[in-house]
Structure formats: structure tokens, C-alpha cells
C-alpha positions as CSV (number, residue, x, y, z in Angstrom):
1,M,80.9,112.0,74.4
2,G,77.2,111.4,75.1
3,Q,75.6,112.6,78.3
4,R,76.4,110.5,81.4
5,V,73.6,108.9,83.2
6,I,73.0,108.8,87.0
7,N,74.3,105.4,88.0
8,F,72.5,103.5,90.8
9,N,74.0,100.1,89.8
10,P,74.7,97.8,92.8
11,G,78.1,96.7,91.4
12,P,80.1,97.3,89.3
13,S,78.9,100.7,90.4
14,A,79.5,104.4,90.0
15,L,83.1,105.6,90.3
16,P,84.0,109.2,91.2
17,L,84.1,111.4,88.1
18,A,87.5,112.8,89.2
19,V,88.9,109.3,89.3
20,L,87.6,108.4,85.9
21,E,89.0,111.7,84.5
22,Q,92.5,111.0,86.0
23,A,92.5,107.5,84.7
24,K,91.5,108.8,81.3
25,S,94.3,111.4,81.3
26,E,96.9,108.8,82.2
27,M,95.6,106.0,79.9
28,L,98.2,106.5,77.2
29,D,101.1,107.8,79.3
30,F,101.2,106.7,82.9
31,Q,103.4,109.1,84.9
32,G,105.7,109.9,82.0
33,S,106.5,106.3,81.3
34,G,105.4,106.5,77.7
35,M,103.0,103.6,78.2
36,S,99.6,102.9,79.7
37,V,99.3,101.5,83.2
38,L,97.6,98.6,81.5
39,E,101.0,97.9,79.9
40,T,103.2,98.6,82.9
41,S,105.0,95.7,84.6
42,H,103.8,94.8,88.0
43,R,107.5,94.7,89.0
44,S,108.2,98.2,87.8
45,K,108.9,101.1,90.2
46,N,105.9,103.0,88.9
47,F,103.5,100.3,89.8
48,E,105.1,99.4,93.1
49,A,104.6,103.1,94.1
50,V,100.9,102.7,93.3
51,L,100.7,99.5,95.3
52,D,102.5,101.1,98.3
53,S,100.3,104.1,98.2
54,A,97.1,101.9,98.1
55,I,98.3,100.0,101.1
56,T,99.4,103.1,103.1
57,R,96.1,104.9,102.3
58,T,94.0,101.9,103.4
59,R,95.9,101.6,106.7
60,R,95.6,105.4,107.3
61,L,91.9,105.6,106.5
62,L,91.1,102.6,108.7
63,G,93.5,103.5,111.5
64,L,95.5,100.4,111.2
65,D,99.2,99.8,112.0
66,E,101.6,97.4,110.3
67,S,100.3,94.4,112.3
68,Y,97.6,94.4,109.7
69,H,98.5,93.2,106.2
70,V,96.7,94.8,103.2
71,L,96.4,92.4,100.4
72,F,95.0,92.6,96.8
73,L,93.7,89.3,95.5
74,Q,91.5,88.1,92.7
75,G,88.4,85.9,92.6
76,G,86.0,88.3,94.3
77,A,84.4,88.0,97.7
78,S,83.0,84.7,96.5
79,M,86.5,83.3,96.6
80,Q,86.9,84.5,100.1
81,F,83.9,82.5,101.2
82,A,86.1,79.5,100.8
83,M,89.5,81.0,101.6
84,V,88.5,82.2,105.1
85,P,87.6,78.8,106.5
86,M,90.4,77.1,104.6
87,N,93.0,79.5,106.1
88,L,91.6,80.3,109.6
89,A,89.4,77.4,110.8
90,G,92.0,74.7,111.6
91,D,90.2,72.0,113.6
92,K,87.8,74.4,115.4
93,P,84.1,75.0,114.6
94,V,83.3,78.3,112.8
95,D,80.4,80.6,113.6
96,Y,78.3,82.6,111.1
97,V,75.5,85.2,111.4
98,D,73.1,84.7,108.4
99,T,71.6,87.9,107.2
100,G,70.8,86.8,103.7
101,T,72.2,85.9,100.3
102,W,76.0,86.6,100.7
103,S,76.3,85.3,104.2
104,T,74.2,82.3,103.2
105,K,76.7,81.6,100.4
106,A,79.6,82.0,102.8
107,I,78.0,79.4,105.1
108,K,77.6,77.0,102.2
109,E,81.2,77.3,101.2
110,A,82.5,76.8,104.8
111,R,80.5,73.5,104.8
112,I,81.8,72.5,101.5
113,C,85.3,72.9,102.9
114,G,84.3,70.3,105.5
115,K,84.3,72.7,108.5
116,Q,81.9,72.4,111.4
117,T,79.8,75.4,110.7
118,R,77.3,76.9,113.2
119,V,74.7,79.5,112.4
120,V,74.6,81.5,115.6
121,A,72.0,84.0,114.6
122,S,69.7,84.5,111.6
123,S,67.1,86.9,110.3
124,E,65.6,84.3,107.9
125,D,62.4,84.2,109.9
126,E,61.5,87.6,108.5
127,K,63.0,87.1,105.0
128,F,66.3,88.8,106.1
129,T,64.7,92.2,106.5
130,Y,66.6,93.0,109.7
131,I,69.9,92.5,111.5
132,P,69.6,90.1,114.4
133,E,70.6,91.4,117.8
134,K,71.0,88.2,119.8
135,I,74.0,86.1,118.9
136,A,74.9,82.8,120.5
137,L,78.6,83.5,121.0
138,N,80.8,80.4,121.4
139,P,84.3,80.8,122.9
140,D,85.5,77.7,121.1
141,A,84.9,79.1,117.6
142,A,87.8,79.8,115.2
143,Y,86.1,83.0,114.2
144,L,82.7,84.8,114.0
145,H,81.7,85.8,110.5
146,I,79.3,88.6,109.6
147,T,78.3,90.4,106.4
148,S,78.3,94.1,107.2
149,N,75.9,95.1,104.5
150,N,73.3,93.1,102.5
151,T,73.0,94.7,99.0
152,I,70.0,92.6,98.1
153,R,67.8,93.0,101.2
154,G,68.9,96.5,102.0
155,T,70.1,95.9,105.6
156,Q,73.3,96.9,107.4
157,W,75.0,96.5,110.8
158,R,74.8,99.8,112.7
159,S,77.2,98.5,115.3
160,F,79.3,95.3,115.2
161,P,79.0,92.5,117.7
162,D,81.6,92.0,120.5
163,A,83.0,88.5,119.9
164,G,85.4,88.6,122.9
165,N,88.5,86.6,122.2
166,V,87.1,85.1,119.1
167,P,88.4,86.9,115.9
168,L,85.7,88.8,114.1
169,V,85.6,88.4,110.3
170,S,83.6,90.4,108.0
171,D,82.6,90.6,104.3
172,M,82.5,94.4,103.8
173,S,82.2,94.4,100.0
174,S,79.4,96.9,99.9
175,D,80.2,99.4,102.7
176,I,84.0,99.4,103.1
177,F,85.3,103.0,103.3
178,S,81.7,104.4,103.6
179,R,81.9,105.2,107.3
180,R,84.2,105.4,110.3
181,F,84.5,102.2,112.4
182,D,87.1,100.6,114.6
183,A,88.8,98.2,112.2
184,R,91.1,97.0,114.9
185,R,88.2,94.9,116.3
186,F,88.4,92.7,113.3
187,G,90.8,89.8,112.6
188,L,90.1,89.8,108.9
189,I,88.1,92.0,106.5
190,Y,87.5,91.3,102.9
191,A,85.8,93.3,100.2
192,G,85.2,93.0,96.5
193,A,86.2,96.5,95.3
194,Q,83.4,97.2,92.8
195,K,81.1,99.0,95.2
196,N,83.1,101.7,97.1
197,A,86.8,100.9,96.6
198,G,87.3,100.7,92.9
199,P,86.4,98.6,89.8
200,A,85.7,94.9,89.5
201,G,88.7,92.5,89.3
202,V,90.4,93.0,92.6
203,T,89.5,92.0,96.2
204,L,90.8,93.8,99.2
205,V,91.8,91.6,102.2
206,I,93.0,93.0,105.5
207,I,94.3,90.4,107.9
208,R,95.9,90.7,111.3
209,D,99.3,89.2,111.7
210,D,98.4,86.6,114.4
211,L,95.8,85.1,112.1
212,L,98.4,84.5,109.4
213,Q,100.1,82.1,111.8
214,R,97.0,79.8,111.4
215,V,97.4,79.3,107.6
216,P,98.0,75.6,106.9
217,K,101.1,74.9,104.9
218,E,99.4,72.1,103.1
219,L,97.0,74.5,101.3
220,P,97.8,75.1,97.6
221,T,100.1,78.1,97.2
222,M,97.5,80.4,95.7
223,F,94.9,79.7,98.4
224,R,97.2,80.8,101.3
225,Y,96.9,84.3,102.7
226,S,100.6,84.0,103.7
227,T,101.6,83.7,100.0
228,Y,100.2,87.2,99.3
229,A,101.4,88.7,102.6
230,D,105.0,87.4,102.1
231,N,105.1,88.8,98.6
232,R,103.2,92.1,99.0
233,S,100.4,90.8,96.7
234,L,103.1,90.3,93.9
235,Y,103.6,86.5,94.0
236,N,102.0,86.4,90.6
237,T,100.7,89.1,88.3
238,P,98.0,91.0,90.2
239,P,95.1,93.0,88.6
240,C,97.3,96.0,88.1
241,F,94.7,98.4,86.5
242,S,92.1,97.6,89.2
243,I,94.6,98.3,91.9
244,Y,95.6,101.5,90.2
245,V,92.0,102.7,90.2
246,C,91.6,101.7,93.8
247,E,94.5,103.9,94.7
248,L,92.9,106.8,92.9
249,V,89.6,106.2,94.8
250,L,91.4,106.0,98.2
251,K,93.2,109.3,97.3
252,W,89.8,110.9,96.4
253,I,88.3,109.8,99.7
254,E,91.3,111.3,101.6
255,E,92.1,114.4,99.7
256,T,88.9,115.5,97.9
257,V,86.2,114.2,100.3
258,G,88.2,114.8,103.4
259,G,88.4,111.3,105.0
260,L,85.9,108.8,106.3
261,D,84.3,111.1,108.8
262,R,83.2,113.4,106.0
263,M,82.4,110.5,103.7
264,E,80.1,109.1,106.4
265,K,78.2,112.4,106.8
266,I,77.6,112.6,103.1
267,N,76.3,109.0,103.0
268,E,74.1,109.7,106.0
269,E,72.6,112.7,104.2
270,K,72.0,110.8,101.0
271,A,70.3,108.0,102.8
272,A,68.2,110.4,104.9
273,I,66.9,112.2,101.8
274,L,65.6,108.9,100.3
275,Y,64.3,107.3,103.5
276,D,62.6,110.4,104.6
277,Y,60.7,110.5,101.3
278,L,59.8,106.8,101.6
279,D,58.5,107.3,105.1
280,G,56.5,110.3,104.3
281,Q,54.2,108.9,101.6
282,D,52.2,105.7,100.9
283,F,52.9,104.9,97.3
284,Y,56.3,103.2,97.7
285,R,57.1,100.8,100.5
286,G,60.6,100.2,101.9
287,T,61.4,96.5,102.5
288,A,64.0,96.7,105.3
289,R,63.1,97.2,109.0
290,P,63.9,100.8,109.9
291,D,66.4,100.0,112.6
292,S,68.4,97.8,110.1
293,R,68.2,99.9,107.0
294,S,71.3,100.2,104.8
295,R,72.8,103.5,103.9
296,M,74.3,101.9,100.8
297,N,71.3,100.0,99.2
298,V,67.8,101.3,99.6
299,T,65.2,98.7,98.6
300,F,61.6,99.4,98.0
301,L,58.4,98.2,96.3
302,L,55.7,99.7,94.2
303,P,52.0,99.1,94.9
304,E,51.9,96.5,92.2
305,A,54.8,94.5,90.7
306,E,53.3,95.1,87.2
307,M,54.3,98.8,87.5
308,E,58.0,98.0,87.8
309,K,58.7,97.8,84.1
310,E,57.1,101.2,83.5
311,F,59.0,102.7,86.4
312,L,62.4,101.4,85.1
313,A,61.6,102.5,81.5
314,R,60.6,106.0,82.6
315,A,63.6,106.2,84.9
316,A,65.9,105.2,82.0
317,D,64.3,107.9,79.9
318,A,65.1,110.4,82.7
319,G,68.8,109.3,82.8
320,L,68.5,107.1,85.9
321,C,69.9,103.6,85.6
322,G,70.5,100.6,87.7
323,L,67.3,100.7,89.8
324,K,66.0,97.2,89.2
325,G,66.0,95.0,92.3
326,H,68.0,91.8,92.5
327,R,66.5,89.0,90.4
328,S,66.1,86.8,93.5
329,V,63.8,89.2,95.3
330,G,62.5,91.6,92.6
331,G,61.3,95.1,93.5
332,L,63.5,98.2,93.1
333,R,66.8,99.2,94.6
334,A,68.9,102.4,94.6
335,S,72.5,101.7,95.4
336,I,73.9,105.0,96.7
337,Y,77.6,104.2,97.3
338,N,80.3,106.8,97.9
339,A,80.6,108.1,94.4
340,T,76.8,108.7,94.1
341,T,76.2,112.4,94.8
342,I,73.7,114.1,97.0
343,E,72.3,115.8,93.9
344,A,71.8,112.4,92.2
345,V,69.7,111.2,95.2
346,R,67.6,114.4,95.1
347,T,67.0,113.8,91.3
348,L,65.9,110.3,92.0
349,V,63.4,111.4,94.7
350,D,62.0,114.1,92.3
351,F,61.5,111.4,89.7
352,M,59.8,109.1,92.2
353,K,57.4,111.9,93.2
354,H,56.5,112.6,89.6
355,F,56.0,108.9,88.9
356,A,53.8,108.5,91.9
357,K,51.7,111.5,90.9
358,R,51.2,110.0,87.4
């Protein structure tokens, strides 16, 4: 096997090496079954044990009881942009905080669904470089939707808004399981797995029991959350391998890392190493406002955009990949999700120092 690179890709992103090694060891013979998990029936006892463990570990890590349903769907977070309003809005207006690309797309889908959609706060005035503090809360809203972390702009909610009696809904695709938070404050959480929870192909949805009662019966079967809740995500064939890897990642967080409190401390340390360097020099420039900076995606610019190609080429030669900024904004970005090690971030900073000196 060739030497592995240090992976800063924004998603699909780095997976824990221990998880990859276990998946490799079980690839041809999953738990003594004589077949790969890729070949195992989703109705088999072996796979149902994997699914049960993934559900249990999710609830345990987030401190949730059985009033929250843990579902595994397909279609990515982009599918949830439509499913949330279709399932939860009813005849009420829906409120959104717009912090950039992904929340903007969620707003667009809610409007396509024909829902009265209100943008109650936005950071568009400063190119989505901060998290807005003032939100116009409306007690008549079906829900308040936020995007907890913006991978493209490098911003993240430090604390979540109090929506009162209005259910709080969040797209947590890029920071789920990265820190401790009170998940019981949310009526629904959804997350594409390919950042912190597992590989691409499966989307985690956590929905409170009372919100399931809102699901319209006239929705097509596969667009109803109740379909998945009533059938433990097994109404049709789920993405079995992706769920299997998710279970391994959740196990790694619990048993190897030591839980979310420890995971959060590691992520804080990684982000501090990179931001402290950015703040202490004048060659690179961070793009997010300091009080809104993401611990998952660190975005920065070079003195001249023309330098970016050389930076990326030399980084690749040094074994550092995935540092190109999103095509919509340019610049550079280091995605330092759970599986990215502290040593990897230190290596990146050393490279940045060397490049700046050149």
C-alpha cells in the first residue's frame, strides 16, 4: 500500500484509521458469516445488530431517550431540505436563519414546497462571515431552522437560539458528534454522514416523537418520516455498508476517543493551533469573523489569489490534500473533522509557515 496522505477534504472526508482497518478486516467475512457486509441481507440478525447498535450509540452520545427516533435515510442533507417542510410545516409559516449556502438552499426548497417561508435573520450583509445574534422569533412558526456549521464560509453556532415553544430544527451535517450540546432542545436534527459520522450514502435523522404526529398521510410513502420510524429504517433496503461504517465511527468516538466531551476538547485544540497561527502572522488572512469561527472548517486567503495553485501543488507534494476552498468562494480551506489528528494540523501549520517564508 502506498503512503496515506493527510486528508483535509470537506466531505467525503477523513475516516478514523481504526475504523478503516476494522472494515478492511471484515470485508470478506463479516462476523463469521462467511460473506461481506456488502452482501449481507438487511433483514439478517447480523445487520439488525449493527443497526440497533448505531441507534443505541447515537442516543447515548447525545443524551436522548426513546422519545427521539434515530433514522437512517438516503438522499443526503439536500433531500432533507424538502422533507423537513413537507413533513413538519402543515399550514403554518416556517422560519429560517440564513447563514450561507446550505441554509440558503434549504430556504429555496421550502419555498418550492409552497410553504410560507420567512428569513428571520441573515448574515448575507457581510457575505455570511458571521453568525447573526438577533433573530425575529415568531410564536406562530411551525419550526425554526438553522444550519449549525457552514463548511463553505467557515462559521459555526457557538450556542443555539432559544426558540421557546417553536421546535428547533438543525442541519448538523458538518459538526454532529464533534462536541457536547443539549440535543433535547431540538425537535429534529439531520446530518449527511460524510463529515464526522461515516461515509457518504446515508443521512442521519433524529426526530422527536411529537413531531412525527405532524406528518401528512397524503405524502408519498418514501417522503414520510413516519415510514422510517415505523419500520426502524428498514421499510426498503437501506445503505447497509454506510450504516455499518457509521456504527464503527460511533463506537470509535465512545470507546477509543472517550465520548463527546473528550472529542470536543480535541477539536478545540486542533482549531486553536490553526487559528492561533493565522492570528499571529500577516501572510494568510482568515475569512470568518473571530466570534463565529468554525472548529470544523478553517477558511483563509493568500495575499494574492494567483498564489493558490502553487500553494495547493506544493501542499500535495508534501502529502496534504483537500485544501482548496469551495468553488463558489475560492480561497483555501482546511476541514479538520473528528478523524483529523492534532499532529495532522501541526503538520499543516508547519507547511504554511514554510510556504509563507518562501
